[in-house]
C-alpha positions as CSV (number, residue, x, y, z in Angstrom):
1,M,0.0,0.0,0.0
2,R,1.2,3.5,-0.8
3,L,2.0,5.8,2.0
4,S,-0.7,8.3,0.9
5,E,-3.3,5.5,0.9
6,A,-2.2,4.4,4.4
7,V,-2.6,8.0,5.6
8,Q,-6.1,8.2,4.3
9,L,-7.0,4.8,5.7
10,L,-5.8,5.6,9.2
11,A,-7.4,9.0,9.3
12,R,-10.7,7.6,8.2
13,R,-10.7,4.5,10.5
14,L,-9.3,6.3,13.6
15,G,-11.3,9.5,13.1
16,G,-8.4,11.8,12.7
17,K,-7.5,14.5,10.2
18,P,-5.6,13.3,7.1
19,S,-3.3,16.3,7.4
20,R,-2.3,15.4,10.9
21,V,-1.7,11.7,10.0
22,S,0.3,12.9,7.0
23,I,2.5,15.1,9.2
24,I,3.1,12.2,11.5
25,A,4.1,10.1,8.5
26,N,6.4,12.8,7.3
27,R,8.1,13.0,10.7
28,L,8.7,9.2,10.6
29,Q,10.1,9.6,7.0
30,H,12.6,12.2,8.1
31,A,13.6,10.1,11.1
32,G,14.4,7.3,8.6
33,R,11.6,5.0,9.9
34,L,9.4,5.2,6.7
35,P,10.6,5.3,3.1
36,L,10.9,8.5,1.2
37,A,9.7,8.8,-2.3
38,D,12.3,8.4,-5.0
39,A,10.5,10.9,-7.2
40,K,7.1,12.6,-7.3
41,R,5.8,9.9,-9.6
42,T,6.8,7.0,-7.4
43,P,5.2,7.4,-4.0
44,P,6.7,5.1,-1.3
45,E,5.1,1.7,-0.7
46,L,4.9,0.5,2.9
47,S,5.6,-2.9,4.3
48,P,3.3,-4.3,7.0
49,D,6.0,-3.5,9.6
50,E,6.2,0.1,8.4
51,F,2.4,0.4,8.4
52,A,2.3,-1.0,11.9
53,L,4.8,1.7,13.0
54,L,2.6,4.4,11.5
55,L,-0.5,3.0,13.2
56,I,1.4,3.1,16.5
57,A,2.6,6.6,15.8
58,V,-0.9,7.9,15.2
59,L,-2.2,6.2,18.4
60,A,0.7,7.2,20.6
61,E,1.1,10.8,19.3
62,T,0.6,13.6,21.9
63,G,2.3,16.3,19.8
64,I,3.7,16.5,16.3
65,G,7.1,17.7,17.4
66,N,8.1,14.4,19.0
67,A,5.8,12.0,17.1
68,A,8.7,10.0,15.5
69,E,10.5,9.5,18.8
70,R,7.4,8.6,20.6
71,A,6.4,6.1,18.0
72,V,9.7,4.3,18.2
73,E,9.5,4.4,22.0
74,Y,6.0,2.8,22.1
75,A,6.8,0.3,19.3
76,D,9.7,-1.0,21.4
77,V,7.7,-1.5,24.7
78,S,7.4,-5.1,25.7
79,S,5.0,-7.3,27.5
80,R,6.0,-9.3,30.5
81,E,6.2,-12.3,28.2
82,G,8.7,-10.5,26.0
83,F,6.6,-9.5,23.1
84,R,7.1,-6.1,21.6
85,L,4.1,-3.9,20.8
86,H,5.3,-3.4,17.2
87,D,5.5,-7.1,16.6
88,A,1.9,-7.6,18.0
89,V,0.5,-4.8,15.9
90,A,2.3,-6.0,12.8
91,A,0.9,-9.5,13.4
92,I,-2.6,-8.0,13.5
93,I,-2.0,-6.2,10.2
94,R,-0.7,-9.3,8.5
95,G,-3.7,-11.3,9.7
96,E,-1.6,-13.5,12.0
97,A,-3.3,-12.4,15.3
98,Q,-6.9,-11.7,16.2
99,P,-7.3,-8.0,16.7
100,G,-8.6,-6.8,20.1
101,D,-8.9,-3.4,21.8
102,L,-5.8,-1.4,22.3
103,I,-5.7,1.4,24.9
104,V,-2.6,3.7,24.6
105,R,-1.7,5.6,27.8
106,E,1.3,7.4,29.0
107,G,4.0,4.8,29.6
108,G,2.5,1.9,27.7
109,V,-0.4,0.1,26.1
110,T,-3.0,-2.3,27.4
111,G,-4.9,-4.5,25.0
112,T,-6.0,-7.8,23.7
113,V,-4.0,-9.5,20.9
114,G,-4.8,-13.0,19.7
115,G,-7.5,-13.3,22.4
116,V,-5.0,-12.7,25.2
117,H,-5.0,-9.6,27.4
118,T,-1.6,-8.1,27.4
119,T,0.1,-5.1,28.9
120,F,3.1,-3.5,27.1
121,G,5.3,-1.3,29.2
122,N,3.8,0.5,32.3
123,P,0.7,2.4,31.3
124,V,-0.5,4.8,33.9
125,A,-3.9,4.2,35.5
126,D,-5.6,7.4,34.4
127,G,-5.1,10.5,32.3
128,F,-4.8,10.8,28.6
129,A,-5.8,7.7,26.6
130,R,-6.3,7.0,22.9
131,F,-7.7,3.7,21.8
132,A,-8.5,1.5,18.8
133,T,-11.2,-1.1,19.2
134,G,-10.9,-4.6,17.9
135,P,-13.4,-4.0,15.1
136,T,-11.5,-0.9,14.0
137,L,-8.2,-2.8,13.9
138,A,-10.0,-5.6,12.1
139,A,-11.2,-3.2,9.5
140,I,-7.7,-1.6,9.2
141,A,-6.1,-5.0,8.6
142,A,-8.8,-5.9,6.1
143,E,-8.2,-2.8,4.1
144,W,-4.5,-3.3,4.3
145,G,-5.1,-6.7,2.9
146,G,-6.9,-5.3,-0.2
147,M,-10.5,-5.2,0.8
148,S,-12.6,-2.2,-0.1
149,P,-13.9,0.0,2.7
150,A,-17.3,-1.5,2.5
151,Q,-15.9,-5.1,2.7
152,A,-13.8,-4.0,5.7
153,D,-16.9,-2.6,7.4
154,A,-18.4,-6.1,7.1
155,V,-15.2,-7.5,8.7
156,A,-15.6,-5.0,11.6
157,A,-19.2,-6.0,12.0
158,I,-18.3,-9.7,12.2
159,N,-15.6,-8.9,14.7
160,R,-18.2,-7.0,16.9
161,I,-20.5,-10.0,16.8
162,H,-17.7,-12.4,17.5
163,N,-16.7,-10.4,20.6
164,G,-20.4,-10.1,21.8
165,N,-20.8,-6.5,21.0
166,I,-23.8,-6.4,18.7
């Protein structure tokens, strides 16, 4: 998927402004974490791992100025079992793990990945939080996999039903 398509997808699915997601992506590009375009006519293509980092960046961002550093910091937080957040999110994007809710707080992330509740890092108990629901992550992964937005909506609905949230 092209970076511009990924920006539009994340903005639409996470309820953000495309311009803000684009700026976050740009910060990651200039930090060497996402590919730069070779020329105007060849926009960069993202790998699942790069897309997962962009998703983490959008969820963890609390200010554009440090978006790239914060994304890398959050991507590297680990669970008690030794799993990195980046690896878990990338597995969801690749369809290798069942998506569940992710709650991003200062210091870490709490969520469900592959049906298992997991804590990455040391998230604070209260204060600022940003989240992505399991159905939202399922829809993001479905669109990443090539489904249309309407088909991805159906995947999200099935995920809601599967999780008992009708």
